[in-house]
N, C-alpha and C positions, 0 to 999 in steps of 0.2 A: 753100498749102504751101511752106515754105522748102526749097528743094533745093540751096542754096549749098554744102552740105558736101560734095557729090558732085563740086563744081569746085574744091573748095579745094587749095591746096599739100598739106596734110595728107593729103588723102584720096587725092591722086596718088602721094604718097610710099608710103602703105599698099599701094596697087596695084601699084607698082614692086617693093616688097618681095615681095609675092606672087607676081609674075611671076618674079622672081629665084629664090625658093624652088622655083617649078615647074619651072624649067628646070634647076635644081642636081638636083632629084630625077629628072628625066629622063636626066641624064647618068649618075648613079649606076645607075639601072634598066638602061640601055642596057649599061653595062660589065658588070653582073651578068648579064644575058642573053647576053653575049657570052664569059662566064667569064673575065673578066678581074679579077685581083685588084685591089683598091683599097686602098692602104696608108693607114694612119691619117692621115698628113700630107696626102696627095691628098685624101682625103675631106674633111678640114677646111678645105683650100683652096677647094674646089669649094663647101660648103655655107656658107662664110663670105662668099664673093664676092656681093657687092650690085649689081654691074654687069652688067645684063641682056644688054648687047652683047658683053662678053667671055664671059659663059655661052654664049651663042648661038656664038661662035666656037668655043668649047671643045666644044660639043655637035657642031657639024660636024666637028670632028676626032675625036669619040668613034667615029663610024661606021666609020674605018678604022684606028684606032690598035690596035697589039698589045700596048702596056701603058698603065697609067694614066698614066705619066709623059708620054708622047708627046702628049697633049692639051695640055700645058703647053709644048712645044717652040716655040722661035724667038719669044720674047715680047719 
């Protein structure tokens, strides 16, 4: 059985996109659960980001942010 697809650059890219989408959804869910409004521009910035490291950074900031814009501060 050929399993090369699972180790190909394309499959890794697909997995990275899935990870990024999952982290973005976590950020939005956490903001929602904390009753923090998410402006359209912030929502688009979060959902369009494909960098899992940046999204993890934003996710960590989401825990203490008082507004959605604070997660992007000091970039």
